[in-house]
Chimera marker file (.cmm) of the C-alpha trace (Angstrom):
<marker_set name="trace">
<marker id="1" x="57.816" y="2.294" z="37.060" r="1" g="1" b="0" radius="0.5"/>
<marker id="2" x="58.946" y="3.641" z="40.239" r="1" g="1" b="0" radius="0.5"/>
<marker id="3" x="57.129" y="2.625" z="43.429" r="1" g="1" b="0" radius="0.5"/>
<marker id="4" x="55.860" y="5.500" z="46.009" r="1" g="1" b="0" radius="0.5"/>
<marker id="5" x="57.409" y="4.810" z="49.767" r="1" g="1" b="0" radius="0.5"/>
<marker id="6" x="55.210" y="5.979" z="52.597" r="1" g="1" b="0" radius="0.5"/>
<marker id="7" x="52.544" y="7.084" z="50.186" r="1" g="1" b="0" radius="0.5"/>
<marker id="8" x="49.354" y="8.095" z="52.288" r="1" g="1" b="0" radius="0.5"/>
<marker id="9" x="46.410" y="8.227" z="49.767" r="1" g="1" b="0" radius="0.5"/>
<marker id="10" x="43.920" y="10.040" z="52.382" r="1" g="1" b="0" radius="0.5"/>
<marker id="11" x="46.791" y="12.790" z="53.142" r="1" g="1" b="0" radius="0.5"/>
<marker id="12" x="47.196" y="13.263" z="49.213" r="1" g="1" b="0" radius="0.5"/>
<marker id="13" x="43.735" y="13.199" z="48.582" r="1" g="1" b="0" radius="0.5"/>
<marker id="14" x="43.154" y="15.532" z="51.270" r="1" g="1" b="0" radius="0.5"/>
<marker id="15" x="45.752" y="18.044" z="50.089" r="1" g="1" b="0" radius="0.5"/>
<marker id="16" x="44.128" y="17.935" z="46.697" r="1" g="1" b="0" radius="0.5"/>
<marker id="17" x="40.779" y="18.707" z="48.309" r="1" g="1" b="0" radius="0.5"/>
<marker id="18" x="41.958" y="21.770" z="50.185" r="1" g="1" b="0" radius="0.5"/>
<marker id="19" x="43.709" y="22.998" z="47.177" r="1" g="1" b="0" radius="0.5"/>
<marker id="20" x="40.712" y="22.622" z="44.828" r="1" g="1" b="0" radius="0.5"/>
<marker id="21" x="37.789" y="25.023" z="45.222" r="1" g="1" b="0" radius="0.5"/>
<marker id="22" x="34.500" y="23.653" z="43.840" r="1" g="1" b="0" radius="0.5"/>
<marker id="23" x="31.437" y="25.832" z="44.058" r="1" g="1" b="0" radius="0.5"/>
<marker id="24" x="29.529" y="23.319" z="46.317" r="1" g="1" b="0" radius="0.5"/>
<marker id="25" x="32.870" y="22.797" z="48.596" r="1" g="1" b="0" radius="0.5"/>
<marker id="26" x="31.086" y="23.526" z="51.737" r="1" g="1" b="0" radius="0.5"/>
<marker id="27" x="28.666" y="20.635" z="51.577" r="1" g="1" b="0" radius="0.5"/>
<marker id="28" x="31.461" y="18.308" z="52.049" r="1" g="1" b="0" radius="0.5"/>
<marker id="29" x="33.684" y="19.012" z="54.672" r="1" g="1" b="0" radius="0.5"/>
<marker id="30" x="35.701" y="16.045" z="55.080" r="1" g="1" b="0" radius="0.5"/>
<marker id="31" x="36.023" y="13.665" z="51.740" r="1" g="1" b="0" radius="0.5"/>
<marker id="32" x="37.419" y="10.675" z="53.663" r="1" g="1" b="0" radius="0.5"/>
<marker id="33" x="34.240" y="10.376" z="55.585" r="1" g="1" b="0" radius="0.5"/>
<marker id="34" x="30.769" y="8.590" z="54.557" r="1" g="1" b="0" radius="0.5"/>
<marker id="35" x="28.380" y="10.808" z="53.445" r="1" g="1" b="0" radius="0.5"/>
<marker id="36" x="24.993" y="10.900" z="55.043" r="1" g="1" b="0" radius="0.5"/>
<marker id="37" x="22.689" y="8.657" z="53.951" r="1" g="1" b="0" radius="0.5"/>
<marker id="38" x="25.181" y="5.864" z="52.908" r="1" g="1" b="0" radius="0.5"/>
<marker id="39" x="24.306" y="3.404" z="55.525" r="1" g="1" b="0" radius="0.5"/>
<marker id="40" x="20.678" y="4.378" z="55.878" r="1" g="1" b="0" radius="0.5"/>
<marker id="41" x="19.239" y="4.545" z="52.662" r="1" g="1" b="0" radius="0.5"/>
<marker id="42" x="18.118" y="2.056" z="50.209" r="1" g="1" b="0" radius="0.5"/>
<marker id="43" x="20.795" y="1.417" z="47.387" r="1" g="1" b="0" radius="0.5"/>
<marker id="44" x="18.322" y="2.710" z="44.837" r="1" g="1" b="0" radius="0.5"/>
<marker id="45" x="18.078" y="6.227" z="46.716" r="1" g="1" b="0" radius="0.5"/>
<marker id="46" x="21.529" y="6.020" z="47.629" r="1" g="1" b="0" radius="0.5"/>
<marker id="47" x="22.565" y="5.843" z="43.718" r="1" g="1" b="0" radius="0.5"/>
<marker id="48" x="19.895" y="8.401" z="42.655" r="1" g="1" b="0" radius="0.5"/>
<marker id="49" x="21.433" y="11.128" z="45.542" r="1" g="1" b="0" radius="0.5"/>
<marker id="50" x="24.897" y="10.402" z="44.542" r="1" g="1" b="0" radius="0.5"/>
<marker id="51" x="24.130" y="10.805" z="40.761" r="1" g="1" b="0" radius="0.5"/>
<marker id="52" x="22.563" y="14.476" z="41.936" r="1" g="1" b="0" radius="0.5"/>
<marker id="53" x="25.241" y="15.113" z="44.266" r="1" g="1" b="0" radius="0.5"/>
<marker id="54" x="27.690" y="14.830" z="41.342" r="1" g="1" b="0" radius="0.5"/>
<marker id="55" x="25.529" y="16.285" z="38.756" r="1" g="1" b="0" radius="0.5"/>
<marker id="56" x="25.173" y="13.140" z="36.482" r="1" g="1" b="0" radius="0.5"/>
<marker id="57" x="21.488" y="12.081" z="37.197" r="1" g="1" b="0" radius="0.5"/>
<marker id="58" x="19.438" y="10.811" z="34.184" r="1" g="1" b="0" radius="0.5"/>
<marker id="59" x="18.121" y="14.004" z="33.208" r="1" g="1" b="0" radius="0.5"/>
<marker id="60" x="16.693" y="15.075" z="29.916" r="1" g="1" b="0" radius="0.5"/>
<marker id="61" x="19.809" y="17.264" z="29.256" r="1" g="1" b="0" radius="0.5"/>
<marker id="62" x="22.163" y="14.578" z="29.406" r="1" g="1" b="0" radius="0.5"/>
<marker id="63" x="19.868" y="11.915" z="27.945" r="1" g="1" b="0" radius="0.5"/>
<marker id="64" x="19.630" y="14.586" z="25.336" r="1" g="1" b="0" radius="0.5"/>
<marker id="65" x="23.311" y="14.675" z="25.093" r="1" g="1" b="0" radius="0.5"/>
<marker id="66" x="23.678" y="11.402" z="24.633" r="1" g="1" b="0" radius="0.5"/>
<marker id="67" x="21.195" y="11.063" z="21.907" r="1" g="1" b="0" radius="0.5"/>
<marker id="68" x="19.144" y="9.103" z="24.155" r="1" g="1" b="0" radius="0.5"/>
<marker id="69" x="16.000" y="11.549" z="24.109" r="1" g="1" b="0" radius="0.5"/>
<marker id="70" x="14.827" y="14.043" z="21.596" r="1" g="1" b="0" radius="0.5"/>
<marker id="71" x="14.687" y="17.296" z="23.870" r="1" g="1" b="0" radius="0.5"/>
<marker id="72" x="16.562" y="18.440" z="26.618" r="1" g="1" b="0" radius="0.5"/>
<marker id="73" x="13.665" y="20.438" z="27.804" r="1" g="1" b="0" radius="0.5"/>
<marker id="74" x="12.272" y="19.874" z="31.408" r="1" g="1" b="0" radius="0.5"/>
<marker id="75" x="8.539" y="18.022" z="30.611" r="1" g="1" b="0" radius="0.5"/>
<marker id="76" x="7.258" y="19.607" z="33.940" r="1" g="1" b="0" radius="0.5"/>
<marker id="77" x="8.762" y="23.124" z="33.750" r="1" g="1" b="0" radius="0.5"/>
<marker id="78" x="9.125" y="23.911" z="29.697" r="1" g="1" b="0" radius="0.5"/>
<marker id="79" x="11.111" y="27.001" z="30.329" r="1" g="1" b="0" radius="0.5"/>
<marker id="80" x="14.682" y="25.468" z="31.156" r="1" g="1" b="0" radius="0.5"/>
<marker id="81" x="16.782" y="22.256" z="30.093" r="1" g="1" b="0" radius="0.5"/>
<marker id="82" x="15.975" y="19.364" z="32.594" r="1" g="1" b="0" radius="0.5"/>
<marker id="83" x="19.739" y="19.576" z="34.456" r="1" g="1" b="0" radius="0.5"/>
<marker id="84" x="20.369" y="18.673" z="38.365" r="1" g="1" b="0" radius="0.5"/>
<marker id="85" x="20.656" y="22.099" z="39.012" r="1" g="1" b="0" radius="0.5"/>
<marker id="86" x="17.000" y="22.732" z="37.407" r="1" g="1" b="0" radius="0.5"/>
<marker id="87" x="15.663" y="19.632" z="39.153" r="1" g="1" b="0" radius="0.5"/>
<marker id="88" x="16.950" y="20.716" z="42.721" r="1" g="1" b="0" radius="0.5"/>
<marker id="89" x="17.193" y="24.767" z="42.288" r="1" g="1" b="0" radius="0.5"/>
<marker id="90" x="14.620" y="25.919" z="39.775" r="1" g="1" b="0" radius="0.5"/>
<marker id="91" x="11.520" y="23.886" z="38.697" r="1" g="1" b="0" radius="0.5"/>
<marker id="92" x="8.598" y="24.708" z="40.635" r="1" g="1" b="0" radius="0.5"/>
<marker id="93" x="7.492" y="21.100" z="40.798" r="1" g="1" b="0" radius="0.5"/>
<marker id="94" x="10.511" y="19.432" z="41.862" r="1" g="1" b="0" radius="0.5"/>
<marker id="95" x="12.950" y="22.300" z="43.583" r="1" g="1" b="0" radius="0.5"/>
<marker id="96" x="13.910" y="21.218" z="47.047" r="1" g="1" b="0" radius="0.5"/>
<marker id="97" x="13.677" y="23.529" z="50.074" r="1" g="1" b="0" radius="0.5"/>
<marker id="98" x="17.843" y="23.787" z="51.049" r="1" g="1" b="0" radius="0.5"/>
<marker id="99" x="18.754" y="22.916" z="47.809" r="1" g="1" b="0" radius="0.5"/>
<marker id="100" x="21.965" y="20.819" z="47.718" r="1" g="1" b="0" radius="0.5"/>
<marker id="101" x="22.015" y="20.862" z="51.120" r="1" g="1" b="0" radius="0.5"/>
<marker id="102" x="18.776" y="18.712" z="51.253" r="1" g="1" b="0" radius="0.5"/>
<marker id="103" x="20.255" y="16.506" z="48.839" r="1" g="1" b="0" radius="0.5"/>
<marker id="104" x="23.498" y="16.215" z="50.715" r="1" g="1" b="0" radius="0.5"/>
<marker id="105" x="21.840" y="15.544" z="54.066" r="1" g="1" b="0" radius="0.5"/>
<marker id="106" x="19.669" y="12.834" z="52.299" r="1" g="1" b="0" radius="0.5"/>
<marker id="107" x="16.666" y="13.913" z="54.163" r="1" g="1" b="0" radius="0.5"/>
<marker id="108" x="12.950" y="12.698" z="54.147" r="1" g="1" b="0" radius="0.5"/>
<marker id="109" x="12.318" y="15.270" z="51.324" r="1" g="1" b="0" radius="0.5"/>
<marker id="110" x="14.787" y="14.058" z="49.109" r="1" g="1" b="0" radius="0.5"/>
<marker id="111" x="13.495" y="10.586" z="49.513" r="1" g="1" b="0" radius="0.5"/>
<marker id="112" x="9.808" y="11.470" z="48.867" r="1" g="1" b="0" radius="0.5"/>
<marker id="113" x="11.035" y="13.472" z="45.901" r="1" g="1" b="0" radius="0.5"/>
<marker id="114" x="13.131" y="10.424" z="44.599" r="1" g="1" b="0" radius="0.5"/>
<marker id="115" x="9.995" y="8.046" z="44.838" r="1" g="1" b="0" radius="0.5"/>
<marker id="116" x="8.225" y="10.387" z="42.490" r="1" g="1" b="0" radius="0.5"/>
<marker id="117" x="11.054" y="10.271" z="39.875" r="1" g="1" b="0" radius="0.5"/>
<link id1="1" id2="2" r="1" g="1" b="0" radius="0.2"/>
<link id1="2" id2="3" r="1" g="1" b="0" radius="0.2"/>
<link id1="3" id2="4" r="1" g="1" b="0" radius="0.2"/>
<link id1="4" id2="5" r="1" g="1" b="0" radius="0.2"/>
<link id1="5" id2="6" r="1" g="1" b="0" radius="0.2"/>
<link id1="6" id2="7" r="1" g="1" b="0" radius="0.2"/>
<link id1="7" id2="8" r="1" g="1" b="0" radius="0.2"/>
<link id1="8" id2="9" r="1" g="1" b="0" radius="0.2"/>
<link id1="9" id2="10" r="1" g="1" b="0" radius="0.2"/>
<link id1="10" id2="11" r="1" g="1" b="0" radius="0.2"/>
<link id1="11" id2="12" r="1" g="1" b="0" radius="0.2"/>
<link id1="12" id2="13" r="1" g="1" b="0" radius="0.2"/>
<link id1="13" id2="14" r="1" g="1" b="0" radius="0.2"/>
<link id1="14" id2="15" r="1" g="1" b="0" radius="0.2"/>
<link id1="15" id2="16" r="1" g="1" b="0" radius="0.2"/>
<link id1="16" id2="17" r="1" g="1" b="0" radius="0.2"/>
<link id1="17" id2="18" r="1" g="1" b="0" radius="0.2"/>
<link id1="18" id2="19" r="1" g="1" b="0" radius="0.2"/>
<link id1="19" id2="20" r="1" g="1" b="0" radius="0.2"/>
<link id1="20" id2="21" r="1" g="1" b="0" radius="0.2"/>
<link id1="21" id2="22" r="1" g="1" b="0" radius="0.2"/>
<link id1="22" id2="23" r="1" g="1" b="0" radius="0.2"/>
<link id1="23" id2="24" r="1" g="1" b="0" radius="0.2"/>
<link id1="24" id2="25" r="1" g="1" b="0" radius="0.2"/>
<link id1="25" id2="26" r="1" g="1" b="0" radius="0.2"/>
<link id1="26" id2="27" r="1" g="1" b="0" radius="0.2"/>
<link id1="27" id2="28" r="1" g="1" b="0" radius="0.2"/>
<link id1="28" id2="29" r="1" g="1" b="0" radius="0.2"/>
<link id1="29" id2="30" r="1" g="1" b="0" radius="0.2"/>
<link id1="30" id2="31" r="1" g="1" b="0" radius="0.2"/>
<link id1="31" id2="32" r="1" g="1" b="0" radius="0.2"/>
<link id1="32" id2="33" r="1" g="1" b="0" radius="0.2"/>
<link id1="33" id2="34" r="1" g="1" b="0" radius="0.2"/>
<link id1="34" id2="35" r="1" g="1" b="0" radius="0.2"/>
<link id1="35" id2="36" r="1" g="1" b="0" radius="0.2"/>
<link id1="36" id2="37" r="1" g="1" b="0" radius="0.2"/>
<link id1="37" id2="38" r="1" g="1" b="0" radius="0.2"/>
<link id1="38" id2="39" r="1" g="1" b="0" radius="0.2"/>
<link id1="39" id2="40" r="1" g="1" b="0" radius="0.2"/>
<link id1="40" id2="41" r="1" g="1" b="0" radius="0.2"/>
<link id1="41" id2="42" r="1" g="1" b="0" radius="0.2"/>
<link id1="42" id2="43" r="1" g="1" b="0" radius="0.2"/>
<link id1="43" id2="44" r="1" g="1" b="0" radius="0.2"/>
<link id1="44" id2="45" r="1" g="1" b="0" radius="0.2"/>
<link id1="45" id2="46" r="1" g="1" b="0" radius="0.2"/>
<link id1="46" id2="47" r="1" g="1" b="0" radius="0.2"/>
<link id1="47" id2="48" r="1" g="1" b="0" radius="0.2"/>
<link id1="48" id2="49" r="1" g="1" b="0" radius="0.2"/>
<link id1="49" id2="50" r="1" g="1" b="0" radius="0.2"/>
<link id1="50" id2="51" r="1" g="1" b="0" radius="0.2"/>
<link id1="51" id2="52" r="1" g="1" b="0" radius="0.2"/>
<link id1="52" id2="53" r="1" g="1" b="0" radius="0.2"/>
<link id1="53" id2="54" r="1" g="1" b="0" radius="0.2"/>
<link id1="54" id2="55" r="1" g="1" b="0" radius="0.2"/>
<link id1="55" id2="56" r="1" g="1" b="0" radius="0.2"/>
<link id1="56" id2="57" r="1" g="1" b="0" radius="0.2"/>
<link id1="57" id2="58" r="1" g="1" b="0" radius="0.2"/>
<link id1="58" id2="59" r="1" g="1" b="0" radius="0.2"/>
<link id1="59" id2="60" r="1" g="1" b="0" radius="0.2"/>
<link id1="60" id2="61" r="1" g="1" b="0" radius="0.2"/>
<link id1="61" id2="62" r="1" g="1" b="0" radius="0.2"/>
<link id1="62" id2="63" r="1" g="1" b="0" radius="0.2"/>
<link id1="63" id2="64" r="1" g="1" b="0" radius="0.2"/>
<link id1="64" id2="65" r="1" g="1" b="0" radius="0.2"/>
<link id1="65" id2="66" r="1" g="1" b="0" radius="0.2"/>
<link id1="66" id2="67" r="1" g="1" b="0" radius="0.2"/>
<link id1="67" id2="68" r="1" g="1" b="0" radius="0.2"/>
<link id1="68" id2="69" r="1" g="1" b="0" radius="0.2"/>
<link id1="69" id2="70" r="1" g="1" b="0" radius="0.2"/>
<link id1="70" id2="71" r="1" g="1" b="0" radius="0.2"/>
<link id1="71" id2="72" r="1" g="1" b="0" radius="0.2"/>
<link id1="72" id2="73" r="1" g="1" b="0" radius="0.2"/>
<link id1="73" id2="74" r="1" g="1" b="0" radius="0.2"/>
<link id1="74" id2="75" r="1" g="1" b="0" radius="0.2"/>
<link id1="75" id2="76" r="1" g="1" b="0" radius="0.2"/>
<link id1="76" id2="77" r="1" g="1" b="0" radius="0.2"/>
<link id1="77" id2="78" r="1" g="1" b="0" radius="0.2"/>
<link id1="78" id2="79" r="1" g="1" b="0" radius="0.2"/>
<link id1="79" id2="80" r="1" g="1" b="0" radius="0.2"/>
<link id1="80" id2="81" r="1" g="1" b="0" radius="0.2"/>
<link id1="81" id2="82" r="1" g="1" b="0" radius="0.2"/>
<link id1="82" id2="83" r="1" g="1" b="0" radius="0.2"/>
<link id1="83" id2="84" r="1" g="1" b="0" radius="0.2"/>
<link id1="84" id2="85" r="1" g="1" b="0" radius="0.2"/>
<link id1="85" id2="86" r="1" g="1" b="0" radius="0.2"/>
<link id1="86" id2="87" r="1" g="1" b="0" radius="0.2"/>
<link id1="87" id2="88" r="1" g="1" b="0" radius="0.2"/>
<link id1="88" id2="89" r="1" g="1" b="0" radius="0.2"/>
<link id1="89" id2="90" r="1" g="1" b="0" radius="0.2"/>
<link id1="90" id2="91" r="1" g="1" b="0" radius="0.2"/>
<link id1="91" id2="92" r="1" g="1" b="0" radius="0.2"/>
<link id1="92" id2="93" r="1" g="1" b="0" radius="0.2"/>
<link id1="93" id2="94" r="1" g="1" b="0" radius="0.2"/>
<link id1="94" id2="95" r="1" g="1" b="0" radius="0.2"/>
<link id1="95" id2="96" r="1" g="1" b="0" radius="0.2"/>
<link id1="96" id2="97" r="1" g="1" b="0" radius="0.2"/>
<link id1="97" id2="98" r="1" g="1" b="0" radius="0.2"/>
<link id1="98" id2="99" r="1" g="1" b="0" radius="0.2"/>
<link id1="99" id2="100" r="1" g="1" b="0" radius="0.2"/>
<link id1="100" id2="101" r="1" g="1" b="0" radius="0.2"/>
<link id1="101" id2="102" r="1" g="1" b="0" radius="0.2"/>
<link id1="102" id2="103" r="1" g="1" b="0" radius="0.2"/>
<link id1="103" id2="104" r="1" g="1" b="0" radius="0.2"/>
<link id1="104" id2="105" r="1" g="1" b="0" radius="0.2"/>
<link id1="105" id2="106" r="1" g="1" b="0" radius="0.2"/>
<link id1="106" id2="107" r="1" g="1" b="0" radius="0.2"/>
<link id1="107" id2="108" r="1" g="1" b="0" radius="0.2"/>
<link id1="108" id2="109" r="1" g="1" b="0" radius="0.2"/>
<link id1="109" id2="110" r="1" g="1" b="0" radius="0.2"/>
<link id1="110" id2="111" r="1" g="1" b="0" radius="0.2"/>
<link id1="111" id2="112" r="1" g="1" b="0" radius="0.2"/>
<link id1="112" id2="113" r="1" g="1" b="0" radius="0.2"/>
<link id1="113" id2="114" r="1" g="1" b="0" radius="0.2"/>
<link id1="114" id2="115" r="1" g="1" b="0" radius="0.2"/>
<link id1="115" id2="116" r="1" g="1" b="0" radius="0.2"/>
<link id1="116" id2="117" r="1" g="1" b="0" radius="0.2"/>
</marker_set>
């Protein structure tokens, strides 16, 4: 295997980041910097926040997909499957003012919501 000389992981990551256009790209401007809440949130809330950010939270939709739950539907709002988008943007019981921006900023509204989960 050939060794890479002068390989700079942060620079390579930044190049890939700048050339990729994810839907929520504007929320994270510098992927090499710690996200808000990383040093202030309790680990439990950081984990939940990060799962929501990456859209891999333990939702009914994913639990159903993994055959761990009988239905993908939201128990509080039975008009839509319980996905992270539904929790953050759609469900009248759980949606957050500010949507994913609130998740990204890891503010008090999000922590209060997570305590109910």
